[in-house]
C-alpha positions in Angstrom: -0.2 0.0 0.0 1.4 3.5 -0.9 2.4 5.7 1.9 0.8 8.8 2.9 2.0 11.8 1.0 2.0 14.1 4.0 3.7 11.4 6.1 6.7 10.8 3.3 7.4 14.7 3.8 6.9 14.8 7.5 4.4 17.8 7.3 0.8 18.1 8.7 -2.1 18.1 6.5 -2.7 21.8 6.9 1.1 22.6 6.0 1.4 25.5 3.6 3.1 25.6 0.3 6.3 27.1 2.0 6.5 24.4 4.8 6.1 21.5 2.0 8.8 23.1 -0.1 11.1 23.5 2.8 10.5 19.8 3.9 11.0 18.7 0.4 14.2 20.4 -0.1 16.0 19.2 3.1 14.7 15.4 2.5 15.8 15.7 -1.3 19.3 16.8 -0.6 19.4 14.1 2.2 18.3 11.1 -0.1 19.6 12.3 -3.5 21.5 9.3 -5.0 24.7 11.2 -5.8 24.9 12.3 -2.1 23.3 9.1 -0.4 25.0 5.9 -1.4 22.5 3.9 0.6 20.6 1.0 -1.4 17.5 2.3 -0.7 18.3 6.1 -1.3 17.1 6.1 -4.9 13.6 4.5 -4.0 13.3 6.9 -1.3 14.1 9.9 -3.4 11.6 8.9 -6.0 9.1 8.6 -3.2 9.6 12.0 -1.8 9.7 13.5 -5.7 6.2 12.0 -6.0 4.8 13.3 -2.7 6.0 16.8 -3.4 4.8 16.8 -7.1 1.2 16.1 -5.5 1.2 18.3 -2.5 2.8 21.5 -4.0 0.2 21.6 -6.7 -2.9 23.0 -5.5 -5.2 21.1 -7.9 -3.7 17.6 -7.5 -3.4 18.4 -3.7 -7.1 18.7 -3.6 -7.9 15.6 -5.3 -5.5 13.7 -3.2 -7.1 15.0 -0.1 -10.5 14.0 -1.3 -9.9 10.9 -3.0 -6.3 9.6 -1.8 -4.1 8.1 -4.1 -7.1 7.0 -6.6 -7.4 10.8 -7.1 -3.9 11.5 -8.6 -3.2 8.3 -10.6 -4.6 6.8 -13.5 -7.5 8.5 -15.3 -8.4 10.5 -12.2 -5.1 12.2 -12.1 -5.9 14.3 -15.4 -2.5 13.1 -16.9 0.9 14.7 -16.0 2.9 11.7 -15.0 5.6 12.0 -12.5 8.3 13.5 -14.4 10.7 16.2 -13.6 9.0 18.4 -16.1 5.8 18.2 -14.2 7.3 19.7 -10.9 6.2 23.3 -9.9 7.3 25.6 -6.8 10.8 25.7 -7.9 11.8 22.2 -8.3 14.4 23.3 -10.9 15.6 26.0 -8.5 15.9 23.5 -5.7 18.0 21.1 -7.9 20.1 23.6 -9.6 21.3 24.9 -6.1 21.8 21.4 -4.8 24.0 20.5 -8.0 25.9 23.7 -8.4 26.8 23.2 -4.9 28.3 19.8 -5.9 30.4 21.1 -9.0 27.6 20.3 -11.5 25.7 22.5 -14.1 22.1 21.5 -14.8 21.8 23.5 -17.9 24.0 25.2 -20.6 23.9 28.8 -19.0 27.7 30.0 -18.3 28.4 31.6 -14.9 31.7 32.7 -16.0 32.4 36.4 -15.8 35.1 38.8 -14.8 36.2 38.4 -11.3 35.6 41.1 -8.8 38.6 42.4 -6.6 39.0 41.1 -2.8 37.8 43.2 0.0 40.2 44.5 2.6 39.8 45.1 6.3 41.3 47.7 8.4 41.0 48.1 12.4 40.8 51.7 13.4 40.6 52.9 17.2 39.0 56.2 18.1 38.6 57.9 21.3 35.2 58.3 23.2 34.7 62.0 22.2 35.6 61.0 18.7 32.9 58.5 18.9 30.4 60.8 20.1 31.1 63.9 17.5 32.7 61.9 14.8 36.1 62.3 13.2 38.4 62.2 10.0 41.3 59.9 9.8 44.1 59.5 7.2 44.6 55.6 7.4 47.1 53.3 5.6 46.7 49.8 4.2 47.8 47.4 1.7 45.6 46.5 -1.6 46.4 45.1 -4.8 46.5 47.7 -7.6 46.9 47.6 -11.6 50.4 47.1 -12.3 51.3 50.3 -14.3 54.0 48.6 -16.3 51.7 46.4 -18.3 48.5 48.3 -17.4 47.0 44.9 -15.9 47.2 42.5 -19.1 50.1 40.7 -17.2 52.3 40.7 -20.6 55.3 42.5 -21.5 54.7 45.3 -24.3 54.0 44.3 -27.6 53.0 40.8 -26.3 49.2 40.9 -25.8 47.6 37.6 -24.1 46.3 35.0 -26.4 43.4 33.1 -26.3 43.7 29.8 -24.3 43.9 26.9 -26.6 42.5 24.3 -23.9 39.3 26.0 -23.1 38.7 28.3 -26.2 38.8 31.3 -24.1 35.9 30.3 -21.9 38.1 29.7 -18.9 36.0 26.6 -18.1 36.3 22.8 -18.8 33.2 20.9 -19.0 32.9 17.1 -18.4 29.4 15.4 -19.3 28.6 12.7 -16.6 25.6 10.3 -16.4 23.9 10.2 -13.2 20.4 9.6 -12.0 19.0 12.9 -13.3 20.5 12.2 -16.7 23.2 13.9 -18.5 25.0 16.5 -15.9 27.8 18.9 -16.9 30.7 19.2 -14.2 32.2 22.5 -14.9 35.7 23.3 -13.6 38.3 26.0 -13.9 40.6 25.7 -17.0 43.8 24.3 -15.5 46.0 25.9 -18.4 44.9 29.6 -17.9 43.5 29.2 -14.4 39.8 30.5 -15.4 40.9 33.7 -17.3 40.5 32.4 -20.9 43.8 33.8 -22.0 47.4 32.9 -21.7 50.5 35.5 -21.3 53.3 34.0 -23.4 55.9 36.7 -22.1 54.9 37.8 -18.6 55.5 41.3 -17.4 58.6 41.3 -15.3 57.2 43.9 -12.8 54.1 41.8 -11.6 55.2 38.3 -12.9 52.3 38.4 -15.1 49.6 38.9 -12.6 48.5 42.2 -13.9 48.7 43.7 -10.3 50.8 44.6 -7.4 50.4 45.1 -3.7 50.9 48.8 -2.7 50.6 50.7 0.4 47.8 53.5 0.0 46.5 56.1 2.3 42.8 57.0 2.4 41.0 59.8 4.2 37.9 58.4 5.9 35.2 60.0 7.8 33.8 58.4 10.9 30.3 59.3 11.6 29.3 60.6 15.1 27.5 57.9 17.2 29.8 54.8 16.1 30.2 51.8 18.7 33.0 49.3 19.0 32.4 46.5 16.3 30.7 48.5 13.9 31.9 48.1 10.3 31.9 51.0 7.7 32.0 50.2 4.2 33.9 52.2 1.7 32.7 50.7 -1.9 35.2 50.4 -4.5 38.5 50.9 -2.1 39.6 47.2 -2.0 41.6 45.0 -4.4 41.3 45.6 -8.2 39.3 42.8 -10.0 39.8 41.5 -13.5 39.5 43.7 -16.6 35.7 45.3 -16.7 35.1 43.8 -13.1 34.7 46.3 -10.0 37.0 46.7 -7.1 36.5 45.1 -3.9 35.5 47.1 -1.0 37.2 48.3 2.0 35.6 47.6 5.6 36.7 49.8 8.3 36.4 48.1 11.7 35.8 50.4 14.5 37.0 50.1 18.2 36.3 52.8 20.8 38.4 53.4 23.6 37.0 53.2 27.1 36.7 56.7 29.0 38.0 57.5 32.5 34.6 58.6 33.8 32.0 57.9 31.3 30.3 54.6 30.6 28.3 53.9 27.2 24.6 52.4 27.7 23.2 52.2 24.3 23.0 55.7 23.2 23.0 57.1 26.8 26.3 58.1 28.7 26.5 57.0 32.5 28.3 58.9 35.2 28.6 58.0 38.7 28.4 61.2 40.8 30.0 60.7 44.4 28.1 62.8 47.1 29.0 63.0 50.8 26.0 62.4 53.2 25.7 66.0 53.9 25.3 67.1 50.2 22.7 64.4 49.6 20.8 65.3 53.0 20.8 69.1 52.5 21.1 69.4 48.7 23.9 71.1 46.7 24.7 72.6 43.3 27.4 70.2 41.7 29.5 71.1 38.7 29.7 67.9 36.6 31.2 67.0 33.4 29.5 66.2 30.0 31.0 65.3 26.7 29.7 69.0 25.8 31.5 70.5 28.7 30.9 71.0 32.4 27.3 72.1 33.5 25.5 72.7 36.7 23.4 69.8 38.5 21.0 71.0 41.4 20.8 68.0 43.7 17.7 68.3 45.8 17.8 67.8 49.7 17.2 64.2 50.7 18.5 62.6 47.4 18.9 59.0 48.0 21.6 56.6 47.0 21.1 55.5 43.6 18.9 58.3 42.4 19.7 59.1 38.6 19.3 62.5 37.1 18.9 62.7 33.4 20.4 65.4 31.0 18.4 65.4 27.9 20.2 65.4 24.8 24.0 64.9 26.3 24.6 61.4 24.9 25.5 59.7 21.7 23.9 60.6 18.5 21.6 57.9 17.3 23.3 56.6 14.0 21.1 55.6 11.1 22.1 52.6 8.8 22.8 55.3 6.2 25.4 57.2 8.3 22.9 60.1 9.3 21.9 60.8 12.9 18.5 61.1 14.5 18.9 63.2 17.7 20.9 62.2 20.9 20.8 60.0 23.7 21.0 61.4 27.4 23.5 61.5 30.2 22.6 59.6 33.1 24.0 60.8 36.4 23.7 58.1 39.1 24.1 59.4 42.7 26.7 57.5 44.8 26.6 58.5 48.5 29.9 58.0 50.2 29.7 57.0 53.9 33.0 58.1 55.8 35.0 55.7 57.4 37.7 58.2 59.1 36.5 60.9 61.0 38.2 63.8 62.9 37.3 64.3 66.4 35.2 67.3 65.6 33.2 65.4 62.6 32.5 62.4 65.0 31.3 64.8 67.8 28.9 66.5 65.1 27.8 62.9 64.0 27.0 62.1 67.8 25.0 65.2 68.3 23.0 64.5 65.2 22.3 61.0 66.6 20.9 62.1 69.6 18.6 64.4 67.7 17.5 61.8 65.4 17.6 58.5 67.7 19.2 55.6 67.1 16.3 52.9 67.0 15.3 51.1 63.8 12.4 51.8 62.0 10.7 48.8 60.1 8.7 49.9 56.8 5.0 50.6 57.6 2.7 47.6 56.8 -0.6 46.4 57.6 0.6 42.8 57.3 2.3 40.8 60.1 5.8 39.9 60.2 5.1 36.1 59.1 2.8 37.5 56.1 5.7 40.0 54.9 8.3 37.0 55.1 6.2 34.8 53.1 5.5 37.3 50.4 9.0 37.9 50.3 10.1 34.3 49.9 7.2 34.2 47.0 8.5 37.0 45.3 5.7 39.5 45.9 
């Protein structure tokens, strides 16, 4: 008895087309005979194909759901047959991806073209302030540029490259192989010309026939305001030179921001710990505090508790958009840290003792209508 198609693909009867396609893709790669040498791989592969062909087609699936296998076989199926040409939903796309990853070509389209230049990466360290306001830097790095002697041809003057006789200028060697899917073409780079399609009979003595030379270059770059450590800035077309008529690679600048002595970054905000003594926190004070924009006055009200946070609007990092522009700034958060003195002079101790006499030394528990045991129970339960 034929197995249920939903069971074969491992999907539910209400699975959508994306889920069916994803299940088929995974199973087809697992049981393809060119990748799986088990004796039953070919049979399972055919079974998976048959299930996919029916379930991905809305009309066939509707007949299958109503009549079972009888609805999609024989006269009730309305023709079609289980051939690769009857598959929809990206069957060719799936197997072209699978076979191309294995080095095969499923059609005659050539994917050869001029090879783009390689990318380059440079690490740049900036200060905390430069990360806030942006900066410009001259950076030096190595990259491959066109050889000026041969203008990139790789050949000595008056000795232009010739067409490779082995690949006839295609840069590829094709080998036809017979497989489960029929004739397939395995494509590899031409070993004689290295995939270029041309051969240099008399190489340029400056670049040894490569057509390019590594050079040390200097580039002025702009570092946008609001960058953070780990951000990567792309400079298009500043990497290695590519083949003729191919684009250069790109330059990626990796940013590392130095730590600050007193400021700490938190997203787009800047955190500053402000140490106050007991008197300042109790009586209040006006404190001159630093920001990245310069010093400002902060009014600390009387009775300020430990851990109190004051927010200075617009004194943080610019909010950096993906296009390098900014949309406003974060804030500076000033967190109060109350310092308890550990060493007192005789006079200071006498003053604290007088203060203790006026305030008392008993410990006051928080006001609550609940009894002690109820409060302990609530604390243990997290309430």
